C-alpha positions in Angstrom: 0.0 0.0 0.0 1.3 3.4 -0.9 1.8 5.9 1.8 -1.1 8.3 2.1 -1.1 11.3 4.4 -3.6 11.5 7.2 -5.0 14.6 5.5 -5.7 12.7 2.3 -7.4 9.9 4.3 -10.0 12.4 5.7 -11.7 12.6 2.3 -13.6 9.9 0.5 -10.7 9.2 -1.8 -9.3 6.2 0.1 -11.2 3.3 1.8 -9.4 1.3 4.4 -10.8 -1.8 6.1 -10.1 -2.9 9.7 -9.4 -6.4 10.8 -13.0 -6.6 12.0 -14.4 -5.9 8.6 -15.5 -2.3 9.1 -14.5 0.8 7.2 -11.8 2.9 8.9 -12.6 6.6 9.0 -10.4 9.5 10.2 -11.8 12.0 12.6 -10.4 15.2 14.1 -11.0 16.8 17.5 -9.8 20.1 18.9 -8.1 19.3 22.2 -5.8 21.5 24.4 -5.4 24.1 21.6 -4.4 21.5 18.9 -6.2 19.5 16.3 -5.8 15.8 16.9 -6.5 13.1 14.3 -7.6 9.6 15.1 -8.9 6.6 13.3 -12.2 4.9 14.1 -13.6 1.5 12.9 -17.3 2.1 11.9 -18.3 -1.5 12.7 -16.9 -1.9 16.2 -16.2 1.7 17.3 -12.5 0.9 18.1 -10.3 4.0 18.1 -6.6 4.3 17.4 -4.1 7.1 16.7 -3.1 5.5 13.3 -5.3 3.6 10.9 -2.5 1.0 10.6 -3.1 0.0 14.2 -6.7 -1.1 13.3 -5.7 -3.1 10.3 
């Protein structure tokens, strides 16, 4: 798999599947004055800092 930046993953251009079979989506939250990105499995609701950790 080619390296895709986390900003590119926020759009609908790249679909990733988790090990549980759900689609991985990237979300952002404003926390302590910074924007933090994290990955979420739509099927199970598991969260991780990187999408690779859910694969």
